C-alpha positions in Angstrom: 14.9 -3.1 5.6 15.1 0.0 3.3 14.5 3.5 4.8 13.7 5.9 2.0 13.3 9.8 2.6 10.1 11.5 1.0 11.4 15.0 0.3 7.4 16.0 -1.5 4.6 14.6 -3.1 6.2 13.8 -6.2 8.6 11.3 -4.1 5.5 10.1 -2.4 4.6 8.3 -5.9 7.6 7.7 -7.2 7.8 5.3 -4.8 4.5 4.3 -5.2 5.9 3.6 -8.4 8.5 1.5 -7.5 6.4 -0.6 -5.1 3.9 -1.4 -7.9 6.6 -2.4 -10.1 7.9 -4.5 -7.6 4.4 -6.2 -7.0 3.6 -6.3 -10.6 6.5 -8.7 -11.1 5.2 -11.4 -8.0 3.0 -14.3 -9.3 1.2 -14.6 -5.8 -2.4 -15.2 -5.7 -2.9 -12.6 -2.5 -0.1 -9.6 -2.1 -1.2 -7.5 1.4 0.4 -4.7 2.3 0.0 -2.9 6.1 0.1 1.0 5.8 1.5 2.8 8.9 1.8 5.8 9.6 0.0 8.9 11.4 -2.7 11.3 9.8 -1.4 12.9 6.8 1.8 10.8 6.5 0.8 9.9 2.5 -0.3 6.9 3.2 -3.2 7.4 0.4 -0.7 9.3 -1.5 1.6 6.0 -1.7 -1.4 4.0 -2.6 -2.1 5.8 -5.6 1.7 6.0 -6.5 1.0 2.5 -6.9 -2.4 2.3 -8.7 -1.0 5.0 -11.7 2.1 2.6 -12.2 -0.5 -0.1 -12.7 -2.6 1.9 -15.5 -5.3 3.0 -13.0 -6.3 6.3 -14.6 -9.1 7.1 -12.0 -9.0 9.1 -9.3 -8.0 7.6 -6.0 -9.4 8.8 -3.3 -8.7 7.4 0.2 -10.9 5.3 2.3 -11.5 6.8 5.2 -14.9 6.7 5.0 -16.1 4.4 2.6 -13.7 2.0 4.8 -12.4 0.1 1.6 -11.9 1.4 -1.9 -12.1 -1.7 -4.7 -10.0 -1.7 -8.2 -9.6 -3.7 -11.4 -6.6 -3.2 -12.9 -5.0 -5.5 -15.8 -7.0 -8.8 -14.5 -5.9 -7.9 -10.1 -8.2 -6.8 -8.1 -7.4 -3.7 -5.4 -9.2 -3.6 -2.2 -7.9 -0.1 -0.6 -8.7 -0.3 2.8 -9.1 2.1 5.6 -9.1 0.4 9.3 -8.8 3.8 11.5 -12.4 3.7 12.4 -12.5 0.2 12.9 -13.6 -0.6 16.6 -14.0 -4.7 16.6 -13.4 -8.1 14.2 -16.9 -7.7 13.2 -16.0 -4.6 11.4 -13.1 -6.2 9.3 -15.0 -9.8 8.8 -17.8 -7.3 6.6 -15.0 -6.1 4.3 -14.7 -9.7 3.1 -10.6 -9.2 2.5 -10.5 -13.3 2.3 -13.1 -13.2 -0.5 -11.9 -15.7 -3.3 -12.0 -14.2 -6.7 -10.1 -15.7 -10.2 -7.9 -12.3 -10.3 -4.8 -11.6 -8.8 -6.1 -9.7 -5.1 -3.6 -7.1 -3.9 -4.9 -5.4 -0.5 -3.5 -2.4 0.7 -4.2 -1.7 4.7 -3.9 1.4 5.8 -4.2 1.4 10.3 -3.4 -2.8 10.1 -3.2 -1.9 14.4 -6.8 -1.6 14.1 -7.1 -5.6 12.5 -8.7 -7.4 16.0 -7.1 -10.1 14.6 -3.8 -11.7 12.9 -2.7 -11.3 9.4 0.6 -11.8 7.2 1.6 -9.0 5.4 4.4 -9.5 2.4 4.6 -6.0 2.9 4.9 -3.4 5.9 5.3 0.4 4.9 5.8 2.6 7.8 5.3 6.1 7.0 7.0 9.1 9.2 6.8 12.4 8.6 7.4 15.7 10.3 7.4 19.8 9.2 10.6 18.8 7.3 10.8 15.7 6.0 9.0 12.2 5.3 10.7 8.8 5.6 9.6 5.7 4.7 10.8 2.6 6.5 9.7 -0.9 4.2 10.2 -3.9 5.5 9.5 -6.9 2.4 9.1 -10.7 3.3 11.4 -11.2 0.7 14.6 -9.4 0.9 14.7 -9.1 -3.7 11.5 -7.3 -3.5 13.4 -4.3 -1.0 16.1 -4.5 -3.4 14.1 -3.5 -6.5 12.4 -0.9 -4.5 14.9 0.8 -3.2 17.3 0.9 -7.0 13.6 1.8 -8.9 13.2 4.6 -6.3 17.0 5.8 -6.4 17.0 5.5 -10.3 14.1 7.4 -11.7 13.7 10.4 -11.7 10.1 12.9 -11.5 
């Protein structure tokens, strides 16, 4: 597990870039990231950092009301899902997260505890915050990925 202090929004975006770089090197057909943390913890900001690293030039909005925002970047399908308002397994099924695609699929799930079913995550990120600081705890299924995230985050400046 990697623990990193995020002193401001720029550091959250930098962590997103570090995760984006690590994701970019993976060749899996599907990569799933679970984002945990209270309201306002920075989950969507983190996803914005990942998408910007992967070369998304447009706005990144929270899927709080749409439930799922979809992006296509360089032959990848990215699904950014917010399950805060989900109450049943049927609500999750409608999102069709397991759809087949010719692209690599990357799924970001905010509030994964509301899934109603079990899903395997390649990366679990917990964002904890109080009035003074944010701490990101990152657990990856591949230890090398954790190391790559830490190295990129600690050696790059924004």
